[in-house]
TIKE-332981 format. One line per field, with one value per residue: residue number from 0; residue in one letter; x, y, z of N, C-alpha, C in turn. Coordinates in steps of 0.1 Angstrom, whole numbers, plus 2048, in hexadecimal, padded with zeros to 3 digits. Example, Ala and Ser with C-alpha at 12.3 -4.5 7.8 and 13.67 -1.06 7.14 Angstrom:
<rs>
n c(0;1)
res c(A;S)
n_c1 c(884;880)
n_c2 c(7C7;7EA)
n_c3 c(84E;847)
ca_c1 c(87B;889)
ca_c2 c(7D3;7F5)
ca_c3 c(84E;847)
c_c1 c(884;881)
c_c2 c(7DF;800)
c_c3 c(84E;84F)
</rs>
This chain:
<rs>
n c(0;1;2;3;4;5;6;7;8;9;10;11;12;13;14;15;16;17;18;19;20;21;22;23;24;25;26;27;28;29;30;31;32;33;34;35;36;37;38;39;40;41;42;43;44;45;46;47;48;49;50;51;52;53;54;55;56;57;58;59;60;61;62;63;64;65;66;67;68;69;70;71;72)
res c(M;S;W;R;N;D;G;W;R;A;R;L;S;A;N;Y;V;H;S;Y;R;D;D;L;S;N;V;R;S;E;T;L;A;N;Y;G;L;T;K;D;D;E;V;N;V;P;S;V;T;L;L;N;G;N;I;G;Y;V;F;S;N;D;S;Y;L;Q;L;S;V;K;N;L;L)
n_c1 c(773;75A;745;72B;718;703;716;728;742;752;76C;778;795;7AB;7CA;7E3;801;81B;82C;84D;872;889;8A8;8C5;8DE;8E5;8E3;8EE;907;906;8EC;8DE;8ED;8DC;8C9;8CC;8D4;8E6;8F7;8F3;8DD;8BB;89C;87C;861;83F;821;80A;7E9;7DE;7C0;7B0;7A2;78C;776;762;755;74A;748;74C;756;770;778;779;777;788;78A;7A4;7AE;7C8;7D0;7BA;7B6)
n_c2 c(804;81B;838;84E;867;881;89C;889;86F;84E;838;818;804;7EC;7DB;7C5;7B6;7A2;783;786;77F;78E;7A2;7A4;7AC;7C8;7D5;7E4;7D6;7DD;7E0;7C9;7B9;7C1;7B4;79B;791;787;78F;77A;76B;761;772;76D;782;782;780;79A;7AC;7CD;7DB;7FC;819;835;84F;86D;88C;8A6;8C9;8E0;8EC;8F2;8EA;8CE;8AE;891;874;85B;836;822;800;7EE;7D4)
n_c3 c(7B8;7B8;7CA;7C6;7D0;7D6;7E6;7F2;7F0;7E7;7E8;7DF;7DE;7D0;7D3;7C5;7CE;7BE;7CD;7D2;7CA;7E1;7D9;7E7;7E0;7DB;7F6;811;827;842;847;840;854;86A;869;86B;853;833;816;806;80C;807;804;803;7FA;804;7F1;7F1;7F8;7F4;805;7FF;809;808;813;80C;80B;7F8;7F6;7E9;7CA;7CF;7EA;7FF;813;81E;828;82B;827;829;822;82E;836)
ca_c1 c(766;758;737;728;708;704;725;72E;748;758;773;77F;79E;7B1;7D8;7EA;80E;81C;836;85A;87E;892;8B3;8CC;8ED;8E9;8E0;8FA;90A;902;8DF;8DC;8F0;8D3;8BC;8D3;8D4;8F4;8F5;8F0;8D1;8AE;893;871;858;830;818;802;7E1;7D9;7B4;7B3;794;789;767;764;74D;74D;745;74C;762;77E;778;775;77A;788;791;7A9;7B6;7D1;7D0;7B0;7BA)
ca_c2 c(805;826;837;85D;869;88F;89D;87C;867;844;82D;80A;7FB;7DE;7DB;7BC;7B6;795;781;786;77B;79A;7A2;7AA;7AE;7D6;7DC;7E4;7C9;7DF;7E0;7BC;7B2;7C5;7AC;78E;78A;78C;792;76E;768;765;777;76D;788;77C;788;7A5;7B3;7D5;7E1;809;81D;843;856;87A;897;8B3;8D3;8E9;8E8;8F5;8E2;8C0;8A8;886;868;850;82E;819;7F3;7ED;7C7)
ca_c3 c(7B8;7BF;7C8;7CA;7D5;7D6;7E6;7F6;7E8;7EE;7E1;7E6;7D4;7D7;7CB;7C7;7CA;7BD;7D2;7C8;7D5;7E4;7D3;7F2;7DD;7DD;805;81A;830;84E;84A;841;85E;875;867;86B;845;82B;806;7FF;812;7FE;80A;7FD;7FF;801;7EA;7F9;7F4;801;803;802;809;80C;811;80D;809;7EE;7FF;7DF;7C0;7D5;7F6;801;820;819;830;823;830;822;826;837;83B)
c_c1 c(766;747;737;71A;707;711;72D;736;750;75C;77A;78B;7A5;7C1;7DF;7F9;811;829;846;866;886;89F;8BC;8D9;8EF;8E5;8EA;8FB;904;8F2;8D8;8DF;8E7;8C9;8BF;8D1;8E5;8ED;8F0;8E4;8C8;8A5;887;866;849;82A;80F;7F5;7DC;7CA;7B4;7A6;795;77B;769;758;753;744;73F;756;771;77F;770;77B;77C;790;798;7B0;7BB;7D1;7C7;7B0;7C0)
c_c2 c(813;82C;846;85B;878;895;88F;871;85B;83B;823;805;7F2;7DC;7D0;7BA;7A4;78E;784;780;789;79A;7A9;7B1;7BD;7DD;7D9;7D7;7CB;7DF;7D2;7B3;7B6;7BE;79F;788;78F;78D;784;766;76C;769;778;777;784;784;792;7AB;7BD;7DA;7F0;80F;82E;848;865;882;8A5;8BF;8DC;8E5;8EB;8EE;8D6;8B9;89A;880;85D;845;822;80B;7EF;7DE;7C5)
c_c3 c(7BE;7BF;7CE;7CA;7DD;7DA;7ED;7EC;7F0;7E3;7E7;7DC;7DA;7CC;7CF;7C3;7C8;7C8;7CB;7D5;7D5;7E0;7DF;7EE;7DD;7EF;80C;825;83E;852;847;84F;86F;877;867;85D;83D;81E;800;802;806;805;801;802;7F8;7F7;7F4;7F5;7FA;7FC;809;800;80E;80B;813;80A;803;7F2;7F2;7D3;7C7;7E5;7FB;80E;81D;825;828;82D;827;829;833;83B;846)
</rs>
């Protein structure tokens, strides 16, 4: 969703990633050991929705200022 008024601009967006089971078979054993895991463990990663936003002002064709925030939730 976006909005414009004169030089002002704003945008809000949402990104959804479905849950999944992570495959650890290609991860180094030393790295897994740091987290108390083995290559045989199953790691279920939960779904997540990220809400991102930005607001900015356009001064000219070559100049603008923008503030962006990722993961507002």
